[in-house]
PDB file of N, CA, C and O in Angstrom, chain B, residues numbered from 101:
ATOM      1  N   MET B 101      -5.382 -23.568  -9.201  1.00  0.00           N
ATOM      2  CA  MET B 101      -6.531 -22.804  -9.533  1.00  0.00           C
ATOM      3  C   MET B 101      -7.744 -23.182  -8.585  1.00  0.00           C
ATOM      4  O   MET B 101      -7.998 -24.342  -8.263  1.00  0.00           O
ATOM      5  N   THR B 102      -8.434 -22.118  -8.193  1.00  0.00           N
ATOM      6  CA  THR B 102      -9.445 -22.253  -7.302  1.00  0.00           C
ATOM      7  C   THR B 102     -10.734 -22.724  -8.011  1.00  0.00           C
ATOM      8  O   THR B 102     -11.116 -22.110  -9.007  1.00  0.00           O
ATOM      9  N   PRO B 103     -11.372 -23.708  -7.576  1.00  0.00           N
ATOM     10  CA  PRO B 103     -12.611 -24.164  -8.377  1.00  0.00           C
ATOM     11  C   PRO B 103     -13.786 -23.135  -8.183  1.00  0.00           C
ATOM     12  O   PRO B 103     -14.608 -23.037  -9.094  1.00  0.00           O
ATOM     13  N   ALA B 104     -13.902 -22.448  -7.177  1.00  0.00           N
ATOM     14  CA  ALA B 104     -14.790 -21.387  -6.994  1.00  0.00           C
ATOM     15  C   ALA B 104     -14.670 -20.238  -8.064  1.00  0.00           C
ATOM     16  O   ALA B 104     -15.680 -19.660  -8.464  1.00  0.00           O
ATOM     17  N   THR B 105     -13.559 -19.959  -8.463  1.00  0.00           N
ATOM     18  CA  THR B 105     -13.478 -18.842  -9.197  1.00  0.00           C
ATOM     19  C   THR B 105     -12.795 -19.061 -10.551  1.00  0.00           C
ATOM     20  O   THR B 105     -12.866 -18.186 -11.414  1.00  0.00           O
ATOM     21  N   GLY B 106     -12.103 -20.262 -10.769  1.00  0.00           N
ATOM     22  CA  GLY B 106     -11.481 -20.523 -11.959  1.00  0.00           C
ATOM     23  C   GLY B 106     -10.161 -19.868 -12.103  1.00  0.00           C
ATOM     24  O   GLY B 106      -9.601 -19.997 -13.191  1.00  0.00           O
ATOM     25  N   ARG B 107      -9.594 -19.202 -11.194  1.00  0.00           N
ATOM     26  CA  ARG B 107      -8.456 -18.406 -11.208  1.00  0.00           C
ATOM     27  C   ARG B 107      -7.506 -18.967 -10.160  1.00  0.00           C
ATOM     28  O   ARG B 107      -7.866 -19.614  -9.177  1.00  0.00           O
ATOM     29  N   ARG B 108      -6.259 -18.650 -10.474  1.00  0.00           N
ATOM     30  CA  ARG B 108      -5.152 -19.242  -9.597  1.00  0.00           C
ATOM     31  C   ARG B 108      -5.348 -18.811  -8.238  1.00  0.00           C
ATOM     32  O   ARG B 108      -4.987 -19.635  -7.397  1.00  0.00           O
ATOM     33  N   HIS B 109      -5.797 -17.801  -7.836  1.00  0.00           N
ATOM     34  CA  HIS B 109      -5.810 -17.292  -6.472  1.00  0.00           C
ATOM     35  C   HIS B 109      -7.023 -16.265  -6.492  1.00  0.00           C
ATOM     36  O   HIS B 109      -7.284 -15.572  -7.475  1.00  0.00           O
ATOM     37  N   ASP B 110      -7.700 -16.243  -5.360  1.00  0.00           N
ATOM     38  CA  ASP B 110      -8.818 -15.390  -5.253  1.00  0.00           C
ATOM     39  C   ASP B 110      -8.338 -14.269  -4.398  1.00  0.00           C
ATOM     40  O   ASP B 110      -8.070 -14.474  -3.214  1.00  0.00           O
ATOM     41  N   ALA B 111      -8.215 -13.063  -4.960  1.00  0.00           N
ATOM     42  CA  ALA B 111      -7.543 -12.016  -4.106  1.00  0.00           C
ATOM     43  C   ALA B 111      -8.556 -11.218  -3.202  1.00  0.00           C
ATOM     44  O   ALA B 111      -8.217 -10.353  -2.394  1.00  0.00           O
ATOM     45  N   GLY B 112      -9.842 -11.626  -3.448  1.00  0.00           N
ATOM     46  CA  GLY B 112     -10.947 -10.902  -2.570  1.00  0.00           C
ATOM     47  C   GLY B 112     -10.783 -10.952  -1.215  1.00  0.00           C
ATOM     48  O   GLY B 112     -10.878  -9.857  -0.660  1.00  0.00           O
ATOM     49  N   PRO B 113     -10.542 -12.003  -0.438  1.00  0.00           N
ATOM     50  CA  PRO B 113     -10.477 -12.008   0.968  1.00  0.00           C
ATOM     51  C   PRO B 113      -9.162 -11.244   1.402  1.00  0.00           C
ATOM     52  O   PRO B 113      -9.376 -10.427   2.298  1.00  0.00           O
ATOM     53  N   PRO B 114      -8.022 -11.311   1.027  1.00  0.00           N
ATOM     54  CA  PRO B 114      -6.942 -10.487   1.291  1.00  0.00           C
ATOM     55  C   PRO B 114      -7.226  -9.044   1.173  1.00  0.00           C
ATOM     56  O   PRO B 114      -6.911  -8.278   2.085  1.00  0.00           O
ATOM     57  N   CYS B 115      -7.836  -8.611   0.037  1.00  0.00           N
ATOM     58  CA  CYS B 115      -8.176  -7.216  -0.248  1.00  0.00           C
ATOM     59  C   CYS B 115      -9.288  -6.758   0.648  1.00  0.00           C
ATOM     60  O   CYS B 115      -9.280  -5.589   1.035  1.00  0.00           O
ATOM     61  N   ALA B 116     -10.132  -7.483   0.968  1.00  0.00           N
ATOM     62  CA  ALA B 116     -11.327  -7.125   1.933  1.00  0.00           C
ATOM     63  C   ALA B 116     -10.547  -6.937   3.307  1.00  0.00           C
ATOM     64  O   ALA B 116     -10.994  -6.088   4.078  1.00  0.00           O
ATOM     65  N   ARG B 117      -9.586  -7.552   3.621  1.00  0.00           N
ATOM     66  CA  ARG B 117      -9.011  -7.393   5.004  1.00  0.00           C
ATOM     67  C   ARG B 117      -8.175  -6.036   4.920  1.00  0.00           C
ATOM     68  O   ARG B 117      -8.103  -5.282   5.891  1.00  0.00           O
ATOM     69  N   LEU B 118      -7.647  -5.812   3.900  1.00  0.00           N
ATOM     70  CA  LEU B 118      -6.950  -4.489   3.748  1.00  0.00           C
ATOM     71  C   LEU B 118      -7.746  -3.293   3.802  1.00  0.00           C
ATOM     72  O   LEU B 118      -7.370  -2.232   4.301  1.00  0.00           O
ATOM     73  N   ARG B 119      -9.012  -3.541   3.195  1.00  0.00           N
ATOM     74  CA  ARG B 119     -10.079  -2.410   3.271  1.00  0.00           C
ATOM     75  C   ARG B 119     -10.522  -2.158   4.603  1.00  0.00           C
ATOM     76  O   ARG B 119     -10.756  -0.996   4.935  1.00  0.00           O
ATOM     77  N   THR B 120     -10.665  -3.090   5.399  1.00  0.00           N
ATOM     78  CA  THR B 120     -11.151  -2.904   6.890  1.00  0.00           C
ATOM     79  C   THR B 120     -10.206  -3.505   7.714  1.00  0.00           C
ATOM     80  O   THR B 120     -10.381  -4.615   8.216  1.00  0.00           O
ATOM     81  N   PRO B 121      -9.139  -2.774   7.890  1.00  0.00           N
ATOM     82  CA  PRO B 121      -7.897  -3.317   8.707  1.00  0.00           C
ATOM     83  C   PRO B 121      -8.493  -3.571  10.196  1.00  0.00           C
ATOM     84  O   PRO B 121      -9.422  -2.943  10.704  1.00  0.00           O
ATOM     85  N   GLN B 122      -7.826  -4.527  10.724  1.00  0.00           N
ATOM     86  CA  GLN B 122      -8.179  -4.663  12.338  1.00  0.00           C
ATOM     87  C   GLN B 122      -7.285  -3.725  13.128  1.00  0.00           C
ATOM     88  O   GLN B 122      -6.087  -3.565  12.894  1.00  0.00           O
ATOM     89  N   PRO B 123      -8.034  -3.066  14.166  1.00  0.00           N
ATOM     90  CA  PRO B 123      -7.298  -2.149  14.995  1.00  0.00           C
ATOM     91  C   PRO B 123      -5.977  -2.566  15.514  1.00  0.00           C
ATOM     92  O   PRO B 123      -5.066  -1.743  15.609  1.00  0.00           O
ATOM     93  N   GLU B 124      -5.821  -3.850  15.868  1.00  0.00           N
ATOM     94  CA  GLU B 124      -4.534  -4.317  16.476  1.00  0.00           C
ATOM     95  C   GLU B 124      -3.391  -4.093  15.336  1.00  0.00           C
ATOM     96  O   GLU B 124      -2.203  -4.085  15.659  1.00  0.00           O
ATOM     97  N   TRP B 125      -3.740  -3.941  14.209  1.00  0.00           N
ATOM     98  CA  TRP B 125      -2.752  -3.767  13.169  1.00  0.00           C
ATOM     99  C   TRP B 125      -1.933  -2.498  13.419  1.00  0.00           C
ATOM    100  O   TRP B 125      -0.723  -2.519  13.191  1.00  0.00           O
ATOM    101  N   ARG B 126      -2.526  -1.413  13.869  1.00  0.00           N
ATOM    102  CA  ARG B 126      -1.954  -0.292  14.046  1.00  0.00           C
ATOM    103  C   ARG B 126      -1.293  -0.097  15.300  1.00  0.00           C
ATOM    104  O   ARG B 126      -0.479   0.820  15.406  1.00  0.00           O
ATOM    105  N   THR B 127      -1.594  -0.987  16.432  1.00  0.00           N
ATOM    106  CA  THR B 127      -0.897  -0.796  17.715  1.00  0.00           C
ATOM    107  C   THR B 127       0.566  -0.925  17.659  1.00  0.00           C
ATOM    108  O   THR B 127       1.200  -0.318  18.523  1.00  0.00           O
ATOM    109  N   GLY B 128       1.187  -1.596  16.811  1.00  0.00           N
ATOM    110  CA  GLY B 128       2.498  -1.946  16.852  1.00  0.00           C
ATOM    111  C   GLY B 128       3.334  -1.022  15.871  1.00  0.00           C
ATOM    112  O   GLY B 128       4.564  -1.043  15.884  1.00  0.00           O
ATOM    113  N   LEU B 129       2.598  -0.207  15.016  1.00  0.00           N
ATOM    114  CA  LEU B 129       3.209   0.622  13.975  1.00  0.00           C
ATOM    115  C   LEU B 129       4.134   1.690  14.572  1.00  0.00           C
ATOM    116  O   LEU B 129       5.124   2.071  13.947  1.00  0.00           O
ATOM    117  N   SER B 130       3.820   2.164  15.759  1.00  0.00           N
ATOM    118  CA  SER B 130       4.664   3.291  16.364  1.00  0.00           C
ATOM    119  C   SER B 130       6.011   2.781  16.823  1.00  0.00           C
ATOM    120  O   SER B 130       6.928   3.586  16.988  1.00  0.00           O
ATOM    121  N   SER B 131       6.190   1.418  17.051  1.00  0.00           N
ATOM    122  CA  SER B 131       7.379   0.889  17.405  1.00  0.00           C
ATOM    123  C   SER B 131       8.331   0.565  16.292  1.00  0.00           C
ATOM    124  O   SER B 131       9.491   0.241  16.547  1.00  0.00           O
ATOM    125  N   ILE B 132       7.881   0.641  15.081  1.00  0.00           N
ATOM    126  CA  ILE B 132       8.714   0.465  13.983  1.00  0.00           C
ATOM    127  C   ILE B 132       9.608   1.801  13.758  1.00  0.00           C
ATOM    128  O   ILE B 132       9.110   2.886  13.460  1.00  0.00           O
ATOM    129  N   ARG B 133      10.974   1.580  13.938  1.00  0.00           N
ATOM    130  CA  ARG B 133      11.901   2.728  13.968  1.00  0.00           C
ATOM    131  C   ARG B 133      12.532   2.762  12.701  1.00  0.00           C
ATOM    132  O   ARG B 133      13.255   3.739  12.507  1.00  0.00           O
ATOM    133  N   ALA B 134      12.415   1.809  11.661  1.00  0.00           N
ATOM    134  CA  ALA B 134      13.127   1.870  10.396  1.00  0.00           C
ATOM    135  C   ALA B 134      12.240   2.937   9.577  1.00  0.00           C
ATOM    136  O   ALA B 134      11.014   3.041   9.639  1.00  0.00           O
ATOM    137  N   PRO B 135      13.147   3.730   8.774  1.00  0.00           N
ATOM    138  CA  PRO B 135      12.646   4.641   7.736  1.00  0.00           C
ATOM    139  C   PRO B 135      11.671   3.721   6.732  1.00  0.00           C
ATOM    140  O   PRO B 135      11.992   2.631   6.257  1.00  0.00           O
ATOM    141  N   THR B 136      10.618   4.303   6.559  1.00  0.00           N
ATOM    142  CA  THR B 136       9.617   3.608   5.753  1.00  0.00           C
ATOM    143  C   THR B 136       9.094   4.340   4.652  1.00  0.00           C
ATOM    144  O   THR B 136       8.659   5.465   4.899  1.00  0.00           O
ATOM    145  N   LEU B 137       9.045   3.844   3.286  1.00  0.00           N
ATOM    146  CA  LEU B 137       8.550   4.530   2.099  1.00  0.00           C
ATOM    147  C   LEU B 137       7.138   3.977   1.978  1.00  0.00           C
ATOM    148  O   LEU B 137       6.938   2.770   2.119  1.00  0.00           O
ATOM    149  N   ILE B 138       6.223   4.774   1.737  1.00  0.00           N
ATOM    150  CA  ILE B 138       4.737   4.204   1.414  1.00  0.00           C
ATOM    151  C   ILE B 138       4.593   4.761   0.055  1.00  0.00           C
ATOM    152  O   ILE B 138       4.550   5.982  -0.096  1.00  0.00           O
ATOM    153  N   LEU B 139       4.515   3.931  -0.968  1.00  0.00           N
ATOM    154  CA  LEU B 139       4.205   4.168  -2.331  1.00  0.00           C
ATOM    155  C   LEU B 139       2.654   4.083  -2.604  1.00  0.00           C
ATOM    156  O   LEU B 139       2.131   2.969  -2.576  1.00  0.00           O
ATOM    157  N   ALA B 140       1.943   5.123  -2.847  1.00  0.00           N
ATOM    158  CA  ALA B 140       0.550   5.138  -2.934  1.00  0.00           C
ATOM    159  C   ALA B 140       0.045   5.375  -4.265  1.00  0.00           C
ATOM    160  O   ALA B 140       0.431   6.328  -4.941  1.00  0.00           O
ATOM    161  N   GLY B 141      -0.876   4.465  -4.691  1.00  0.00           N
ATOM    162  CA  GLY B 141      -1.485   4.679  -6.101  1.00  0.00           C
ATOM    163  C   GLY B 141      -2.710   5.590  -6.034  1.00  0.00           C
ATOM    164  O   GLY B 141      -3.440   5.566  -5.043  1.00  0.00           O
ATOM    165  N   GLU B 142      -2.914   6.286  -6.935  1.00  0.00           N
ATOM    166  CA  GLU B 142      -4.097   7.155  -6.938  1.00  0.00           C
ATOM    167  C   GLU B 142      -4.629   7.354  -8.324  1.00  0.00           C
ATOM    168  O   GLU B 142      -3.847   7.413  -9.272  1.00  0.00           O
ATOM    169  N   PRO B 143      -5.893   7.458  -8.480  1.00  0.00           N
ATOM    170  CA  PRO B 143      -7.203   7.580  -7.642  1.00  0.00           C
ATOM    171  C   PRO B 143      -7.654   6.041  -7.408  1.00  0.00           C
ATOM    172  O   PRO B 143      -8.505   5.845  -6.541  1.00  0.00           O
ATOM    173  N   ARG B 144      -7.204   5.084  -8.032  1.00  0.00           N
ATOM    174  CA  ARG B 144      -7.836   3.760  -8.135  1.00  0.00           C
ATOM    175  C   ARG B 144      -7.184   2.852  -7.328  1.00  0.00           C
ATOM    176  O   ARG B 144      -7.280   1.682  -7.698  1.00  0.00           O
ATOM    177  N   SER B 145      -6.484   3.090  -6.226  1.00  0.00           N
ATOM    178  CA  SER B 145      -5.744   2.292  -5.346  1.00  0.00           C
ATOM    179  C   SER B 145      -6.821   1.530  -4.539  1.00  0.00           C
ATOM    180  O   SER B 145      -7.901   2.050  -4.260  1.00  0.00           O
ATOM    181  N   HIS B 146      -6.443   0.147  -4.141  1.00  0.00           N
ATOM    182  CA  HIS B 146      -7.183  -0.621  -3.223  1.00  0.00           C
ATOM    183  C   HIS B 146      -7.462  -0.053  -2.018  1.00  0.00           C
ATOM    184  O   HIS B 146      -8.489  -0.390  -1.429  1.00  0.00           O
ATOM    185  N   LEU B 147      -6.609   0.871  -1.483  1.00  0.00           N
ATOM    186  CA  LEU B 147      -6.817   1.817  -0.363  1.00  0.00           C
ATOM    187  C   LEU B 147      -6.919   3.044  -0.633  1.00  0.00           C
ATOM    188  O   LEU B 147      -6.253   3.589  -1.513  1.00  0.00           O
ATOM    189  N   GLY B 148      -7.841   3.678   0.158  1.00  0.00           N
ATOM    190  CA  GLY B 148      -8.127   5.048  -0.056  1.00  0.00           C
ATOM    191  C   GLY B 148      -7.000   6.018   0.522  1.00  0.00           C
ATOM    192  O   GLY B 148      -6.372   5.672   1.523  1.00  0.00           O
ATOM    193  N   GLN B 149      -6.761   7.158  -0.073  1.00  0.00           N
ATOM    194  CA  GLN B 149      -5.848   8.057   0.317  1.00  0.00           C
ATOM    195  C   GLN B 149      -5.805   8.282   1.871  1.00  0.00           C
ATOM    196  O   GLN B 149      -4.717   8.382   2.439  1.00  0.00           O
ATOM    197  N   SER B 150      -6.927   8.358   2.518  1.00  0.00           N
ATOM    198  CA  SER B 150      -7.023   8.482   3.868  1.00  0.00           C
ATOM    199  C   SER B 150      -6.324   7.397   4.713  1.00  0.00           C
ATOM    200  O   SER B 150      -5.779   7.614   5.795  1.00  0.00           O
ATOM    201  N   ARG B 151      -6.392   6.390   4.188  1.00  0.00           N
ATOM    202  CA  ARG B 151      -5.661   5.010   4.739  1.00  0.00           C
ATOM    203  C   ARG B 151      -4.156   5.282   4.857  1.00  0.00           C
ATOM    204  O   ARG B 151      -3.508   5.109   5.889  1.00  0.00           O
ATOM    205  N   TYR B 152      -3.646   5.750   3.628  1.00  0.00           N
ATOM    206  CA  TYR B 152      -2.297   6.095   3.504  1.00  0.00           C
ATOM    207  C   TYR B 152      -1.756   7.194   4.495  1.00  0.00           C
ATOM    208  O   TYR B 152      -0.640   7.165   5.014  1.00  0.00           O
ATOM    209  N   ALA B 153      -2.606   8.059   4.660  1.00  0.00           N
ATOM    210  CA  ALA B 153      -2.313   9.196   5.544  1.00  0.00           C
ATOM    211  C   ALA B 153      -2.298   8.582   7.011  1.00  0.00           C
ATOM    212  O   ALA B 153      -1.378   8.868   7.777  1.00  0.00           O
ATOM    213  N   LEU B 154      -3.293   7.764   7.375  1.00  0.00           N
ATOM    214  CA  LEU B 154      -3.259   7.168   8.835  1.00  0.00           C
ATOM    215  C   LEU B 154      -1.908   6.292   8.954  1.00  0.00           C
ATOM    216  O   LEU B 154      -1.239   6.320   9.987  1.00  0.00           O
ATOM    217  N   LEU B 155      -1.550   5.518   7.843  1.00  0.00           N
ATOM    218  CA  LEU B 155      -0.386   4.868   7.916  1.00  0.00           C
ATOM    219  C   LEU B 155       0.848   5.598   8.147  1.00  0.00           C
ATOM    220  O   LEU B 155       1.701   5.195   8.937  1.00  0.00           O
ATOM    221  N   GLU B 156       0.955   6.673   7.465  1.00  0.00           N
ATOM    222  CA  GLU B 156       2.109   7.690   7.580  1.00  0.00           C
ATOM    223  C   GLU B 156       2.116   8.261   8.910  1.00  0.00           C
ATOM    224  O   GLU B 156       3.184   8.379   9.512  1.00  0.00           O
ATOM    225  N   GLN B 157       1.069   8.609   9.395  1.00  0.00           N
ATOM    226  CA  GLN B 157       0.931   9.184  10.874  1.00  0.00           C
ATOM    227  C   GLN B 157       1.434   8.164  11.819  1.00  0.00           C
ATOM    228  O   GLN B 157       2.153   8.532  12.748  1.00  0.00           O
ATOM    229  N   ALA B 158       1.161   7.057  11.689  1.00  0.00           N
ATOM    230  CA  ALA B 158       1.207   5.894  12.683  1.00  0.00           C
ATOM    231  C   ALA B 158       2.692   5.501  12.747  1.00  0.00           C
ATOM    232  O   ALA B 158       3.158   5.144  13.829  1.00  0.00           O
ATOM    233  N   LEU B 159       3.527   5.552  11.550  1.00  0.00           N
ATOM    234  CA  LEU B 159       4.901   5.185  11.537  1.00  0.00           C
ATOM    235  C   LEU B 159       5.705   6.475  11.933  1.00  0.00           C
ATOM    236  O   LEU B 159       5.430   7.576  11.456  1.00  0.00           O
ATOM    237  N   PRO B 160       6.664   6.280  12.790  1.00  0.00           N
ATOM    238  CA  PRO B 160       7.360   7.445  13.237  1.00  0.00           C
ATOM    239  C   PRO B 160       8.315   8.011  12.199  1.00  0.00           C
ATOM    240  O   PRO B 160       8.645   9.192  12.313  1.00  0.00           O
ATOM    241  N   ASP B 161       8.819   7.234  11.135  1.00  0.00           N
ATOM    242  CA  ASP B 161       9.732   7.781  10.355  1.00  0.00           C
ATOM    243  C   ASP B 161       9.284   7.237   8.751  1.00  0.00           C
ATOM    244  O   ASP B 161       9.925   6.444   8.061  1.00  0.00           O
ATOM    245  N   ALA B 162       8.102   7.859   8.426  1.00  0.00           N
ATOM    246  CA  ALA B 162       7.411   7.337   7.118  1.00  0.00           C
ATOM    247  C   ALA B 162       7.351   8.466   6.168  1.00  0.00           C
ATOM    248  O   ALA B 162       7.369   9.599   6.648  1.00  0.00           O
ATOM    249  N   LYS B 163       7.285   8.326   4.963  1.00  0.00           N
ATOM    250  CA  LYS B 163       7.236   9.208   3.855  1.00  0.00           C
ATOM    251  C   LYS B 163       6.293   8.607   2.918  1.00  0.00           C
ATOM    252  O   LYS B 163       6.485   7.431   2.610  1.00  0.00           O
ATOM    253  N   THR B 164       5.200   9.303   2.366  1.00  0.00           N
ATOM    254  CA  THR B 164       4.381   8.715   1.432  1.00  0.00           C
ATOM    255  C   THR B 164       4.698   9.523   0.115  1.00  0.00           C
ATOM    256  O   THR B 164       4.779  10.751   0.106  1.00  0.00           O
ATOM    257  N   VAL B 165       4.864   8.745  -0.968  1.00  0.00           N
ATOM    258  CA  VAL B 165       5.058   9.265  -2.363  1.00  0.00           C
ATOM    259  C   VAL B 165       3.722   8.732  -3.033  1.00  0.00           C
ATOM    260  O   VAL B 165       3.429   7.537  -3.009  1.00  0.00           O
ATOM    261  N   THR B 166       2.931   9.702  -3.632  1.00  0.00           N
ATOM    262  CA  THR B 166       1.702   9.248  -4.534  1.00  0.00           C
ATOM    263  C   THR B 166       2.039   9.144  -5.987  1.00  0.00           C
ATOM    264  O   THR B 166       2.608  10.119  -6.479  1.00  0.00           O
ATOM    265  N   VAL B 167       1.802   8.212  -6.680  1.00  0.00           N
ATOM    266  CA  VAL B 167       1.912   8.132  -8.055  1.00  0.00           C
ATOM    267  C   VAL B 167       0.527   7.811  -8.652  1.00  0.00           C
ATOM    268  O   VAL B 167      -0.142   6.811  -8.393  1.00  0.00           O
ATOM    269  N   SER B 168       0.201   8.817  -9.495  1.00  0.00           N
ATOM    270  CA  SER B 168      -1.108   8.864 -10.050  1.00  0.00           C
ATOM    271  C   SER B 168      -1.327   7.826 -11.343  1.00  0.00           C
ATOM    272  O   SER B 168      -1.496   8.186 -12.508  1.00  0.00           O
ATOM    273  N   VAL B 169      -1.287   6.619 -10.911  1.00  0.00           N
ATOM    274  CA  VAL B 169      -1.683   5.554 -11.881  1.00  0.00           C
ATOM    275  C   VAL B 169      -2.510   4.496 -11.431  1.00  0.00           C
ATOM    276  O   VAL B 169      -2.693   3.579 -12.233  1.00  0.00           O
ATOM    277  N   GLY B 170      -3.024   4.430 -10.371  1.00  0.00           N
ATOM    278  CA  GLY B 170      -3.779   3.516  -9.646  1.00  0.00           C
ATOM    279  C   GLY B 170      -2.888   2.279  -9.103  1.00  0.00           C
ATOM    280  O   GLY B 170      -1.725   2.455  -8.740  1.00  0.00           O
ATOM    281  N   HIS B 171      -3.386   1.287  -9.081  1.00  0.00           N
ATOM    282  CA  HIS B 171      -2.763   0.022  -8.456  1.00  0.00           C
ATOM    283  C   HIS B 171      -1.629  -0.429  -9.330  1.00  0.00           C
ATOM    284  O   HIS B 171      -1.622  -0.015 -10.489  1.00  0.00           O
ATOM    285  N   ARG B 172      -0.656  -1.237  -8.917  1.00  0.00           N
ATOM    286  CA  ARG B 172       0.307  -1.806  -9.514  1.00  0.00           C
ATOM    287  C   ARG B 172       1.172  -0.768 -10.151  1.00  0.00           C
ATOM    288  O   ARG B 172       1.403  -0.774 -11.360  1.00  0.00           O
ATOM    289  N   ILE B 173       1.656   0.138  -9.311  1.00  0.00           N
ATOM    290  CA  ILE B 173       2.517   1.205  -9.779  1.00  0.00           C
ATOM    291  C   ILE B 173       3.852   0.651 -10.539  1.00  0.00           C
ATOM    292  O   ILE B 173       4.236   1.108 -11.616  1.00  0.00           O
ATOM    293  N   HIS B 174       4.468  -0.343  -9.863  1.00  0.00           N
ATOM    294  CA  HIS B 174       5.661  -1.024 -10.369  1.00  0.00           C
ATOM    295  C   HIS B 174       5.538  -1.376 -11.876  1.00  0.00           C
ATOM    296  O   HIS B 174       6.519  -1.253 -12.609  1.00  0.00           O
ATOM    297  N   SER B 175       4.484  -1.762 -12.287  1.00  0.00           N
ATOM    298  CA  SER B 175       4.317  -2.300 -13.630  1.00  0.00           C
ATOM    299  C   SER B 175       3.598  -1.384 -14.489  1.00  0.00           C
ATOM    300  O   SER B 175       3.738  -1.578 -15.696  1.00  0.00           O
ATOM    301  N   ARG B 176       2.825  -0.383 -14.104  1.00  0.00           N
ATOM    302  CA  ARG B 176       2.140   0.571 -14.874  1.00  0.00           C
ATOM    303  C   ARG B 176       2.864   1.856 -15.241  1.00  0.00           C
ATOM    304  O   ARG B 176       2.643   2.527 -16.249  1.00  0.00           O
ATOM    305  N   ALA B 177       3.824   2.132 -14.221  1.00  0.00           N
ATOM    306  CA  ALA B 177       4.676   3.370 -14.286  1.00  0.00           C
ATOM    307  C   ALA B 177       6.149   2.920 -13.693  1.00  0.00           C
ATOM    308  O   ALA B 177       6.647   3.496 -12.726  1.00  0.00           O
ATOM    309  N   PRO B 178       6.705   1.972 -14.290  1.00  0.00           N
ATOM    310  CA  PRO B 178       7.971   1.673 -13.693  1.00  0.00           C
ATOM    311  C   PRO B 178       9.069   2.785 -13.493  1.00  0.00           C
ATOM    312  O   PRO B 178       9.904   2.710 -12.592  1.00  0.00           O
ATOM    313  N   GLU B 179       9.015   3.736 -14.323  1.00  0.00           N
ATOM    314  CA  GLU B 179      10.071   4.699 -14.312  1.00  0.00           C
ATOM    315  C   GLU B 179       9.697   5.710 -12.955  1.00  0.00           C
ATOM    316  O   GLU B 179      10.529   6.178 -12.177  1.00  0.00           O
ATOM    317  N   ARG B 180       8.367   5.884 -12.910  1.00  0.00           N
ATOM    318  CA  ARG B 180       8.025   6.760 -11.665  1.00  0.00           C
ATOM    319  C   ARG B 180       8.156   5.920 -10.460  1.00  0.00           C
ATOM    320  O   ARG B 180       8.569   6.459  -9.433  1.00  0.00           O
ATOM    321  N   TRP B 181       7.857   4.667 -10.456  1.00  0.00           N
ATOM    322  CA  TRP B 181       8.151   3.816  -9.262  1.00  0.00           C
ATOM    323  C   TRP B 181       9.649   3.838  -8.929  1.00  0.00           C
ATOM    324  O   TRP B 181      10.006   3.975  -7.759  1.00  0.00           O
ATOM    325  N   LEU B 182      10.503   3.712  -9.893  1.00  0.00           N
ATOM    326  CA  LEU B 182      11.977   3.698  -9.647  1.00  0.00           C
ATOM    327  C   LEU B 182      12.388   5.063  -9.019  1.00  0.00           C
ATOM    328  O   LEU B 182      13.186   5.149  -8.085  1.00  0.00           O
ATOM    329  N   SER B 183      11.725   6.203  -9.658  1.00  0.00           N
ATOM    330  CA  SER B 183      12.207   7.426  -9.289  1.00  0.00           C
ATOM    331  C   SER B 183      11.810   7.567  -7.786  1.00  0.00           C
ATOM    332  O   SER B 183      12.652   8.024  -7.014  1.00  0.00           O
ATOM    333  N   GLY B 184      10.586   7.205  -7.327  1.00  0.00           N
ATOM    334  CA  GLY B 184      10.165   7.465  -5.954  1.00  0.00           C
ATOM    335  C   GLY B 184      11.068   6.562  -5.022  1.00  0.00           C
ATOM    336  O   GLY B 184      11.519   6.982  -3.956  1.00  0.00           O
ATOM    337  N   VAL B 185      11.266   5.455  -5.442  1.00  0.00           N
ATOM    338  CA  VAL B 185      12.183   4.422  -4.553  1.00  0.00           C
ATOM    339  C   VAL B 185      13.568   5.030  -4.590  1.00  0.00           C
ATOM    340  O   VAL B 185      14.095   5.134  -3.482  1.00  0.00           O
ATOM    341  N   SER B 186      14.269   5.453  -5.626  1.00  0.00           N
ATOM    342  CA  SER B 186      15.587   5.872  -5.801  1.00  0.00           C
ATOM    343  C   SER B 186      15.719   7.032  -4.987  1.00  0.00           C
ATOM    344  O   SER B 186      16.634   7.049  -4.165  1.00  0.00           O
ATOM    345  N   ASP B 187      14.761   8.244  -5.110  1.00  0.00           N
ATOM    346  CA  ASP B 187      14.808   9.377  -4.520  1.00  0.00           C
ATOM    347  C   ASP B 187      14.883   9.100  -2.954  1.00  0.00           C
ATOM    348  O   ASP B 187      15.668   9.723  -2.238  1.00  0.00           O
ATOM    349  N   TRP B 188      14.005   8.111  -2.461  1.00  0.00           N
ATOM    350  CA  TRP B 188      13.863   7.850  -1.063  1.00  0.00           C
ATOM    351  C   TRP B 188      15.104   7.186  -0.527  1.00  0.00           C
ATOM    352  O   TRP B 188      15.421   7.397   0.643  1.00  0.00           O
ATOM    353  N   LEU B 189      15.841   6.388  -1.304  1.00  0.00           N
ATOM    354  CA  LEU B 189      16.935   5.646  -0.810  1.00  0.00           C
ATOM    355  C   LEU B 189      18.120   6.634  -0.658  1.00  0.00           C
ATOM    356  O   LEU B 189      19.206   6.235  -0.240  1.00  0.00           O
TER     357      LEU B 189
END
């Protein structure tokens, strides 16, 4: 538990880094050749839809599936999460 927050883990810093990604994160994405599924939560995802679009454009073989349940798709809508993953596989 962190003394500052009284929680087991403070997710603030990692989430802040995701909201403002460093430019060098994107430089290597075009070299990823593996098919990539991006499951995007909407409308209350930690990342905006525009970030998912940029990620999909940067990856040569990516597909984005949007599930309208917000963050934690796997626990809020497990059947839709499974459907998105199963269809992609």
